[in-house]
C-alpha positions in Angstrom: -66.5 -5.5 -40.0 -63.3 -5.2 -37.8 -63.0 -6.9 -34.4 -63.4 -4.7 -31.3 -59.9 -4.0 -29.8 -58.8 -4.5 -26.3 -58.7 -0.8 -25.4 -62.5 -0.7 -26.0 -63.2 -4.0 -24.2 -61.4 -2.5 -21.3 -63.8 0.4 -20.8 -66.0 -0.6 -17.9 -67.7 2.8 -17.2 -68.4 5.3 -19.9 -67.1 8.9 -19.1 -69.8 11.3 -20.1 -69.2 15.2 -21.1 -69.6 17.6 -18.2 -70.5 20.3 -20.7 -71.3 20.3 -24.3 -68.6 22.6 -25.5 -65.1 22.4 -26.7 -62.9 24.6 -24.3 -60.1 24.7 -26.7 -62.4 26.2 -29.4 -63.7 28.6 -27.1 -60.2 29.8 -26.0 -59.5 30.7 -29.8 -62.8 31.8 -30.8 -63.4 28.8 -33.3 -66.5 26.6 -33.8 -67.0 23.0 -33.6 -69.1 20.5 -35.4 -69.4 17.7 -32.9 -67.9 16.6 -29.5 -66.1 13.7 -28.4 -65.1 12.7 -24.8 -61.8 10.9 -24.0 -62.3 7.7 -22.0 -59.1 8.0 -20.2 -59.2 11.5 -18.8 -62.7 12.7 -19.5 -62.0 15.8 -21.4 -64.5 16.8 -24.1 -63.1 18.2 -27.3 -64.2 18.8 -30.9 -64.3 16.1 -33.7 -62.4 15.7 -37.0 -65.2 17.5 -38.8 -64.4 20.5 -36.8 -61.8 23.1 -38.1 -59.2 22.4 -35.3 -59.7 18.7 -34.6 -59.0 19.1 -31.0 -59.7 15.5 -30.0 -57.3 14.1 -32.5 -54.6 16.5 -31.3 -55.3 15.3 -27.8 -54.8 11.8 -28.8 -51.5 12.6 -30.4 -50.4 14.6 -27.4 -51.5 12.0 -24.8 -51.9 8.6 -26.6 -55.3 8.3 -24.7 -56.7 5.7 -27.2 -60.4 5.7 -26.8 -63.2 8.4 -27.3 -66.9 8.3 -27.3 -69.3 10.6 -28.9 -70.6 13.4 -26.7 -73.5 13.9 -28.9 -77.0 13.4 -27.4 -78.4 10.0 -28.6 -75.1 8.7 -30.0 -73.5 5.7 -28.2 -70.3 4.6 -29.8 -66.7 4.4 -29.1 -63.7 4.7 -31.4 -60.0 3.7 -30.7 -57.7 5.8 -32.4 -54.7 3.3 -31.9 -56.4 0.3 -33.3 -58.9 2.1 -35.6 -61.5 0.2 -33.9 -65.4 1.1 -33.5 -68.1 -0.2 -31.3 -71.7 0.6 -30.3 -72.4 0.5 -26.6 -75.8 0.6 -24.6 
């Protein structure tokens, strides 16, 4: 198992989704599978299982490294930069 990276360790308060929708998918009439919330700016976008992968595009555009699942009941973080995963309570 990989070690939790410093980007994830630096998260002190989890940003939660304001709404359980991907606004970018809505703009273009696409569907999404699951949602992720950026822990830098708080935007919620679709995951890599979704056709347009908006959260990964957000990471590439902004370099905001850590996301959390916005899915009810899921409590995990992922760091794109370090490819590090961690559960949280």
